[in-house]
N, C-alpha and C positions, 0 to 999 in steps of 0.2 A: 899958262894951259895951251899946248900945242893945239892949234885950230885944225879942223879937218880940211882948211884952205890951204894949209901949209902941208900937210898931208898928200892933198890933191897936186901942187906945185912939184913936190918931189916925185910924186908916182908918175907924172908926165914925162919923166926923163928916163923911166924903165924902158927896157926892151921887152915888150908883152910877150913876144915869142920864147923867150927863156924866163918865164916865172917859174919861181922857185918857191915851195911851200916850207916854212921853217918853223921850229919851236924849240922849247928848251926838252932835254932828255929825260922825262919824269911823267907820272901822272897817267897820261893816254897819248904818249908820244909814239909807240908802238903803232897804234890806230891809226893816227893821223898821216904817219908815214906811210905805211901799208896803203891806206885808202889813195893817198897821193900817187904813190908809183903806180897803182892800179889804174889809174887815168893817165899815166904817163908824164906827169908832173917830176921836175928836179926836186930833190929834196934836201934839206940840210938841218943838222942837229948841232944845237948848242949844249954841250957836254962837259961836266966836271971829269976828269981822269979816270976817277974809281967806276963811273957809270958807264963808260965806254963800251967795256967788253959786253954788257948785256944788249946792247942794240946791235954789236956785231954778231950774237949768239942766233939772232933772227934774220936770216938773208933776204926775205921778203918784205921785212920792214925796217932796214937797216938804211938809214939817210944815205944819200949819195957822198954828201961832204959832212965832215965833223968840223965844228971849231970847239977848241978845249979852252976852258976859262976855269980859273982858280975857284971862283963860286959864281952861282948863276946870275947874282945882282950885277957881275962883271958884264953882262950883255948891254947895259947901259954906257959902256966905256965908247969913246969916240971911234978907238982902233975896230972894234967890234960891230958897232953900228953903221960905220963905211963900209966894213966888208960886206955887212947883210945887204945893204944898198946896192954895193958893187954886183952882189949875186942876185939881183933883182927878186928879192926876198919880200914874202908876205907871211908875217907872224899870225900863228895860230894859237890864242891864248886857251891856257886850260887851268886847273886849280892850282897845281904847283905853280906854274907862271905868275898866277895872282898872287900867289903867298909870297914867294922868294922875290919878286920884283916890287911888289906892291902898288896897289891902285894908283896911289899919287903920282908914283914915279912913272907909270905907265901913260898918265895923263901929262906930266909936265917934263918928261924927259926922253921917251922913248920916240925918235924919229921915225922910226922903221913904219911903213904902212901895215895895218893890223886887218885881219878878217873881223868884221862886225862894226858895231858902234862903240868905241873904247868908253864912252860916256857912262855905259850899263855897267861898269866895273865898278864905279864909283858909287851906284844906287846898290849894287849886290853886296858890297864889302861894308857899308855903313847900316848897321841894325835899324836904326831911327828910319832912314831913307827906305829901307825893305818895308818897315810898315805902312810909311806914306803910300809905296806903290800899292800894297796889298789893300790900302781902305781905297784908293783910287779905284782899284779893280773890283770892289765889292766883295773880297774872299772872306770866308770865316776863317779866323786865326785864333790861336790861343790868346788869353789874357795876359798882357804885359806888366811888371812889377818893376818901377824905378828904386824902390827903396825896401830892403829885408822886412822892414817893419811893416809893410803893407800887406805882406803874404798873408794868406788865409785857407791856404790849400796846398798840395802838394806839387812843386814847381820842378822844373828842368831848366839847369843854368849852362848857358853855353857863353863862347868867347868868340871875338870879332875875327874875321878872316877865315881862310880855308884851311882849318887846322886839323881838319879828320876827324873831329871828336875827340882829341886829345884833352883830358883834364874835365871833362864834361861831367856832371853831377846831377843826381836827385835829392833833394831835400823835403822833409815831411813837415817842417815848422819853421816859423822864423829865426829860432834859437838855433837850430841844426844849421840854418842857411847862413847865418852870420859866421858860425864857426868854419865852415868849409869855404866860405868866400876868403876868411882871414888865411885858412892854409893855402889856397890859390893863390894868394898874393905873396905868401912866403915862398912859394916856389916859383915866383915871378911868371905866372901864367897871365896873370893881369896885374896892371899897378894900382888901379883902384877899384872898387864896388860899380862904379860907373860904367866901366868897360864891360862888365859881364851882363848878358841878356837872360834876364829871369822871366821865364815863361810858365804859366798854369801846366802842369802834367796832363796831357790827353791820351787817353787809353785808346787802344785800338790796334789795327795791323797797319804797318808802314808800307806806303807806296811811293816811289819815286819815278815820276814819269819823265821821259826824255822826249822833248819836243824839237821841232825845227822850224823857224819861220823863214818860208824862202819868198825872195822877190823875183825869182827867174822862173819858176814853173808854176802853172796856174790852175790845173783841173784837179779839183777836190776840194778841202773845206777852205772857202776863201773868207779871208779876214781883212779887211779894207782892200791894199792894194796888193797882199801878198797870200801865200798858202801856208797854213798851220798843218805840220805833218806831226803825227804820233810816231816816233821811231822805235820806242821800246820803253821797259820800265824794268825796276831791279829793287832789291831790299838789301840793305848793307848789313854784313857781317862783323858783330863786335863782340869782344869778350864776353860782354854781359849776356849775351844769347846763349851763352854755355852755362850758365850759373846754375842751372838745375842739376848739372854733374858734380856740385859740391854738397848737395843736399845731406842731411838735414842741417849741417851747419856751414853755410857757405863762406869760403875765404874771401877777404876784401878785394884781393887780386881780380877776380871777376866783376867786382863793379866798375869796369872801365868801358868806355864808349868809343875807344880809338877804331876807326874803320880798317879790319884787316882785310876785308874781300866783298864780294858781292854775288847775290843769288838771283837769278832771272825769276818774273814773274808775269803771270797773265791775269788780266784783269775780267771780273764777270762782264759779260757782254753788255748786259744793261746800266751798266755803270758808265761805260765809254761816252754817254752823254754828258756827265759829270765832268770828266777828264777833259774830254775837248773844249767845253764851255771854260772851264778855269783856265785853260791855255790861252783862249782868245782871249779872257778878259785880262790876263797880264800883258798879252801884245798889245791891246787898245791902250791900256792905261800908261805904257810906256809910250807911245806915240805922243801921248798928251802931256808927260811929264818930262821926257826929254828926246824929241824928236830928232832925227827920224825913227827912235825907238830901238827895240831889240831887232836883231838880225842874225839869223843862223841858229845854232843850238842853244838849249837852256832847259833846266831842270826844275820840275815843281815838285817840293818834297812835302809829303801828305800823310795823315792819319785818318784812317777811315774808322768809324765807329758805328754800328748797326742803327742807333737811334740819334746819332749827330751828325750823321754824313762825313763829307771830306772836311777836314781841317788842315789848311797850308800853313806850314811853320817855317818855310824858307824858301828862297830861288837862287839857284846857281845859273848865273846868266853866260853860261858858256858849255863848252863840252864837260860832262861829268865821267868819272872815273867808272862808272856803272855801265856805261856804253860798251867798255871792253869786253862783256859778256858778249856782244855780237859782233865780231869780224867779219862773219858772212852774212850779217842780217837777223832781224828779230822777227819772230812771226808776224808783226804788225807791218814790217817793210814789206813782206810778201804779198800785201794787199796794196802796195803803193809802187813799187818798181818789179820789172820783169827780170831783175838780177840782184846778186847779193848786194846789199847796202848796208855799210856799217855807217856810224856818225862820222867816223874819219873821211870815209870814201864820199859821204853825203856832202861834207864840207868842200871837197875837192870840185865835186859834180857841180857845186854853186859857181865856185869860181870858174871852171870850165865854160859854163853856160852864159856866164856874164863876159868872158873874154871873147867867145864867139858873136856876142850880140853887143859888144862894144860898151858895156854897161858896169864894167869893175868898179867906176868911182861910188856908184851906189851903194855898194857893200864893203868897202874899205875905209878906216879911219885910223 
């Protein structure tokens, strides 16, 4: 595993006055580049040839430099990494970055400095580690089943990694679960039943909370040495949400949980105490489990039910695509900043404040 000391030694050779914000051209890259350019950072996008035109179509979010690769995993090649270091790049991880490059590769093969604590990606991508993290945080979570034979209720089944819901499904019994697991293996969505995350199906309203844990700003909700910010929230749009259009005989194609977009949400104000408390618990648990813990953006994926309260079913430990709703800021950022503030811009602001105070090494690994 690449150590933080190795990253610090490499970063010590950077020209800090020419710091470049970089990521692969997918997921939330438009927002990341837009926010970075807003704060006068140089930007660099690693793209495949078929995607470049998308970023050229939005001039205010177009990276200053493109590096074209055959596939995104080529960012790990010696030539590309040397070019990124030469350009004084700091990588911003997002969901596609983690999915295409892989958490293990980021830990073991990516020598370019990255914003945040890259150890968190290991805990995000491993379902068992996520459950340990939630237990440490004392959060309410769905029941988990290791074997289909244990199932005694309606269940929701997910797969490892940031796959955007592709292939996820619901089963009402152990028998139905075994049949659908078999089909998932035939489609090569998973290799074995052990790879599937089988969770109790929890009814209610979905809320995905966008948090940011800052070490550079202090006025607000203090959590140990940092400030916890609620930057926004969303709900994912999936084909299943449109199932009512097929009534009374709903076509099977509607039963698809692939995320296709996002909707903005506002939380009932009296529930904000629960929301912020959950975010703080996750930060504190991360500091105990993998110090220095989470740094920067993360998202708690929850279900609210009037009699059960909030159930947390997943954490995304980096910027999430739902933040793309708010390039000029959400209703909540208006209470934190006297200027438009997206999560992409918030990342750039954290880097800028760290640069000004000579504390960049605290937020890079």
